[in-house]
C-alpha positions in Angstrom: 0.0 0.0 0.0 2.9 2.3 0.6 4.3 1.6 -2.8 0.9 2.2 -4.3 1.0 5.7 -2.7 4.5 6.3 -3.9 5.9 6.2 -0.4 9.3 4.9 0.6 9.5 1.1 1.1 12.3 -1.2 2.4 11.8 -3.5 -0.6 9.7 -3.7 -3.7 6.4 -5.5 -3.2 5.3 -8.2 -5.6 2.1 -10.0 -6.6 1.2 -11.8 -9.8 -1.8 -11.5 -12.1 -3.7 -14.8 -12.2 -1.9 -15.9 -9.0 -5.1 -17.3 -7.6 -5.5 -20.7 -9.2 -4.1 -22.0 -12.5 -0.6 -23.0 -11.4 -1.4 -24.4 -8.0 -2.2 -28.1 -7.5 -4.4 -27.3 -4.5 -6.6 -25.1 -6.8 -6.7 -27.7 -9.5 -8.0 -30.2 -6.8 -10.8 -27.9 -6.0 -11.6 -27.4 -9.7 -12.2 -31.2 -10.0 -15.4 -30.7 -8.1 -16.3 -27.0 -8.8 -16.5 -24.7 -11.8 -14.9 -21.3 -11.6 -18.4 -19.7 -11.2 -19.3 -22.1 -8.4 -16.1 -21.2 -6.5 -16.9 -17.5 -6.8 -20.5 -18.0 -5.5 -19.3 -19.7 -2.3 -17.6 -17.0 -0.3 -15.7 -19.2 2.1 -14.4 -21.3 -0.8 -13.6 -18.2 -2.8 -11.6 -16.8 0.2 -9.7 -20.1 0.5 -8.7 -20.0 -3.2 -7.8 -16.3 -3.0 -5.4 -17.0 -0.1 -3.8 -20.1 -1.6 -1.1 -18.2 -3.5 -0.5 -15.8 -0.6 0.3 -18.8 1.6 2.2 -20.8 -1.1 4.1 -18.1 -3.0 4.8 -15.4 -0.3 3.4 -12.6 -2.5 2.7 -9.2 -0.8 -1.0 -8.9 -1.8 -4.0 -11.0 -2.4 -6.2 -10.4 -5.4 -9.9 -11.5 -5.2 -10.6 -14.8 -7.0 -13.2 -13.9 -9.6 -13.6 -13.3 -13.3 -13.9 -10.0 -15.3 -17.4 -11.1 -16.6 -18.8 -11.4 -13.0 -20.8 -8.2 -13.2 -22.3 -9.4 -16.5 -23.5 -12.5 -14.7 -24.9 -10.2 -12.0 -27.1 -8.3 -14.4 -28.4 -11.5 -16.0 -26.4 -11.8 -19.2 -26.6 -15.4 -20.4 -22.9 -16.5 -20.6 -20.7 -19.5 -19.9 -17.0 -19.5 -19.1 -15.7 -22.3 -21.2 -12.4 -23.9 -20.2 -9.8 -23.3 -22.9 -12.0 -20.7 -24.6 -13.1 -18.0 -22.2 -16.5 -16.3 -21.8 -19.1 -17.3 -24.5 -22.2 -15.1 -24.8 -25.5 -16.8 -25.7 -26.9 -13.7 -27.4 -24.3 -11.1 -28.5 -25.2 -7.4 -28.5 -26.1 -6.3 -32.0 -28.8 -3.6 -31.7 -30.2 -0.9 -29.6 -32.9 -3.3 -28.3 -30.1 -5.6 -27.1 -28.9 -2.8 -24.8 -32.0 -3.2 -22.6 -30.5 -6.5 -21.3 -27.8 -4.4 -19.6 -29.8 -3.2 -16.7 -28.1 -1.2 -13.9 -26.1 -3.3 -11.4 -27.2 -3.5 -7.8 -24.0 -5.0 -6.2 -25.5 -5.7 -2.8 -28.3 -7.7 -4.4 -26.8 -9.0 -7.7 -23.3 -9.9 -6.4 -23.8 -10.3 -2.7 -21.5 -13.3 -2.7 -18.6 -11.3 -4.1 -18.9 -8.7 -1.4 -19.2 -11.4 1.3 -16.0 -13.0 0.0 -14.3 -9.6 0.3 -15.5 -9.2 3.9 -14.3 -12.6 4.8 -10.9 -12.0 3.2 -10.4 -8.7 4.9 -11.0 -10.4 8.3 -8.7 -13.3 7.5 -5.9 -11.1 6.1 -6.2 -9.0 9.2 -4.2 -6.1 7.8 -1.1 -8.2 7.2 -1.5 -8.0 3.5 -3.8 -5.9 1.4 -6.6 -7.3 -0.8 -6.9 -6.1 -4.4 -10.4 -6.0 -5.9 -10.8 -5.7 -9.7 -13.2 -5.3 -12.6 -13.0 -5.7 -16.4 -12.9 -2.4 -18.2 -15.9 -1.5 -20.4 -14.0 -2.0 -23.7 -13.0 -5.6 -22.8 -16.5 -6.4 -21.5 -18.0 -4.9 -24.7 -15.6 -7.0 -26.8 -17.0 -10.2 -25.3 -20.6 -8.9 -25.5 -20.4 -7.9 -29.2 -18.1 -10.7 -30.5 -19.8 -13.3 -28.4 -16.5 -14.9 -27.4 -12.8 -14.1 -27.4 -11.6 -12.6 -30.7 -8.3 -12.0 -32.5 -9.4 -9.3 -35.0 -12.4 -7.7 -33.3 -14.2 -7.2 -36.6 -17.7 -6.9 -35.0 -16.5 -4.6 -32.3 -14.7 -2.2 -34.7 -17.6 -2.4 -37.2 -19.9 -1.2 -34.4 -17.5 1.5 -33.3 -17.0 2.9 -36.8 -20.4 2.1 -38.3 -22.8 2.5 -35.4 -21.1 4.9 -33.0 -24.4 5.8 -31.2 -24.9 2.1 -30.4 -21.3 1.7 -29.3 -21.4 4.7 -27.0 -24.7 3.5 -25.5 -23.1 0.2 -24.8 -20.0 1.8 -23.2 -22.2 4.1 -21.1 -24.1 1.2 -19.6 -20.9 -0.8 -19.0 -19.2 2.1 -17.4 -22.1 2.6 -14.9 -22.0 -1.2 -14.1 -18.2 -1.1 -13.6 -18.3 2.0 -11.3 -21.0 0.4 -9.2 -19.1 -2.8 -8.9 -15.7 -1.3 -8.0 -17.3 1.1 -5.5 -19.1 -1.8 -3.8 -15.8 -3.7 -3.6 -14.1 -0.8 -1.9 -17.0 -0.3 0.5 -16.8 -4.0 1.4 -13.1 -3.5 2.3 -10.9 -4.0 -0.7 -7.7 -2.0 -0.2 -6.9 -1.4 -3.8 -8.6 -1.8 -7.1 -7.4 -2.8 -10.6 -9.2 -2.1 -13.9 -8.3 -4.8 -16.4 -8.5 -3.9 -20.1 -7.3 -7.1 -21.5 -8.1 -6.4 -25.2 -7.6 -2.7 -25.5 -4.3 -3.2 -27.3 -6.3 -4.0 -30.4 -7.1 -0.3 -30.8 -5.2 2.5 -32.6 -4.5 5.5 -30.3 -7.0 7.7 -32.1 -9.7 5.1 -31.7 -8.8 4.6 -28.0 -9.1 8.4 -27.5 -12.5 8.6 -29.2 -14.3 5.3 -28.2 -12.7 4.2 -24.9 -10.8 6.9 -23.0 -13.8 9.0 -21.9 -15.3 6.0 -20.1 -12.0 5.1 -18.4 -11.8 8.7 -17.3 -15.3 8.5 -15.9 -14.5 5.4 -13.9 -11.4 6.8 -12.2 -13.0 10.2 -11.6 -15.9 8.3 -9.8 -13.4 6.3 -7.7 -11.1 9.2 -6.8 -13.1 10.3 -3.7 -12.7 6.8 -2.2 -9.0 7.3 -1.6 -8.3 3.7 -2.6 -5.3 3.2 -4.9 -6.4 2.3 -8.4 -4.3 0.5 -11.1 -5.1 0.7 -14.8 -3.8 -2.3 -16.7 -4.1 -3.3 -20.3 -2.1 -5.5 -22.6 -0.5 -4.4 -25.9 -0.6 -0.8 -24.7 2.8 0.4 -25.9 1.2 3.0 -28.2 -1.6 3.9 -25.7 0.5 4.7 -22.6 0.7 8.4 -23.6 -3.1 8.5 -23.5 -3.7 6.2 -20.5 -1.6 8.5 -18.3 -4.4 11.0 -18.6 -7.2 8.6 -17.6 -7.0 9.4 -13.9 -5.5 6.2 -12.4 -2.5 6.9 -10.0 -0.9 3.6 -11.1 -0.4 2.3 -14.6 0.2 -1.4 -15.2 2.9 -2.0 -17.9 3.0 -5.1 -20.1 6.4 -6.5 -21.2 6.5 -5.0 -24.6 7.9 -1.7 -23.3 10.9 -1.5 -21.0 9.8 -0.3 -17.5 12.0 2.8 -17.5 10.7 3.9 -20.9 7.1 3.3 -19.9 7.6 5.2 -16.6 9.0 8.1 -18.5 6.0 8.2 -20.8 3.3 8.0 -18.1 5.3 10.4 -15.8 7.1 9.9 -12.6 4.2 11.5 -10.7 2.5 8.1 -11.2 3.3 4.7 -9.9 3.9 1.8 -12.2 3.3 -2.0 -11.9 5.1 -4.6 -13.9 6.6 -5.9 -16.0 8.3 -9.3 -16.3 7.3 -11.3 -19.4 5.3 -14.2 -17.9 7.1 -16.8 -20.1 10.4 -15.8 -18.4 9.2 -18.0 -15.5 9.7 -21.1 -17.7 13.4 -20.3 -18.0 16.2 -21.6 -15.7 16.2 -19.8 -12.4 19.5 -18.1 -13.1 17.9 -16.4 -16.1 14.8 -15.5 -14.1 17.0 -13.8 -11.5 18.7 -11.8 -14.3 15.4 -10.6 -15.7 14.0 -9.7 -12.3 17.2 -7.7 -11.7 16.7 -5.9 -15.1 13.2 -4.8 -14.2 14.3 -3.6 -10.8 17.3 -1.7 -12.3 14.9 0.0 -14.7 12.7 1.0 -11.8 15.8 2.7 -10.4 14.7 2.5 -6.7 12.1 5.2 -7.5 9.1 5.2 -5.1 5.9 3.8 -6.6 7.0 0.5 -8.2 5.0 -2.6 -7.7 6.6 -5.7 -9.2 4.3 -7.9 -11.3 4.2 -9.7 -14.6 3.3 -8.0 -17.9 0.2 -10.2 -18.0 -1.0 -13.3 -16.1 0.7 -16.5 -15.0 0.4 -19.3 -17.6 -1.2 -22.5 -16.2 1.9 -24.7 -16.7 4.3 -22.2 -15.0 6.5 -24.1 -12.4 5.4 -23.2 -8.9 9.0 -23.4 -7.6 10.2 -20.9 -10.1 7.4 -18.5 -9.2 8.4 -18.8 -5.5 12.0 -18.1 -6.4 11.0 -15.0 -8.4 9.2 -13.6 -5.4 12.4 -14.2 -3.3 14.5 -12.6 -6.0 12.3 -9.4 -6.0 12.5 -9.2 -2.2 16.2 -9.9 -2.0 17.5 -7.8 -4.8 15.3 -4.7 -4.2 16.4 -4.7 -0.6 20.1 -5.0 -1.3 21.7 -2.6 -3.8 25.0 -4.6 -3.8 23.2 -7.8 -4.6 21.3 -6.1 -7.4 24.5 -4.7 -8.8 26.1 -8.1 -8.7 23.6 -9.7 -11.0 24.8 -9.6 -14.6 23.0 -10.6 -17.8 
């Protein structure tokens, strides 16, 4: 939390996107009997899964076990999360009439189980580590709703943006209101920090981001600002968007691995914190190489206040658990010891 507020820290904190589940055998054992959605809807079980990587990996924060489409489930959208595919929408959004299916979200009623999970986690974490809540950004939610499933080219999305802008803005307006309500409820329930995931925004050109997405990101962070809860804005493939994202209102920008951390921090400005940005596939390499790459990220951060170590995206399911544990140890060791950091050579 001190790093999130750009205060001095004795060592760089670290957590990993997708740390809850995927790589952990204890999570896979639970998944033999429960779907992802079933886990999310059982607060005690959700809390257990959220805390598994904290206990196993030694990371400095927990992130709520959930999915970015959870608020869509809350408002009644018919979707399934298909293993190996992702969210699949039964009836994609294609017309103004379809927008009526996106009613306002009432978090205390529609997603009471999420908020109860947060309250349980806050009690169990007991202030020792913070809990990060999160939501999918409106563009990424819109991408699923319009395409009907994950896409590589986003033809339907861009066709709507360019050919039916009123419909697009109506969709983004509703999703923005849903996202604000969801994140505010998480903060009220006790989440210590919030992250907005824009997983697919890197598919956009800068001008299209500025016209069709940025106003809604700005609305979200403006609404959250009075809460005094640190907010992280993360997207993938954002090398050409960072100069715009810096003006969206988030005090911390998540950086993927395509841009060196020092260059990305220069672009977004040193008045902001940054999170990142080790390539997740690095964790499949020998541990000596992992140590070198961790050191490189830390050197690029330069000891400047406001760096939270993370990956440039989420952990891959086959990532060796032992290597992830070692990476956490390397971050802690090297960031706390300038001599040790200087001694690591590529």
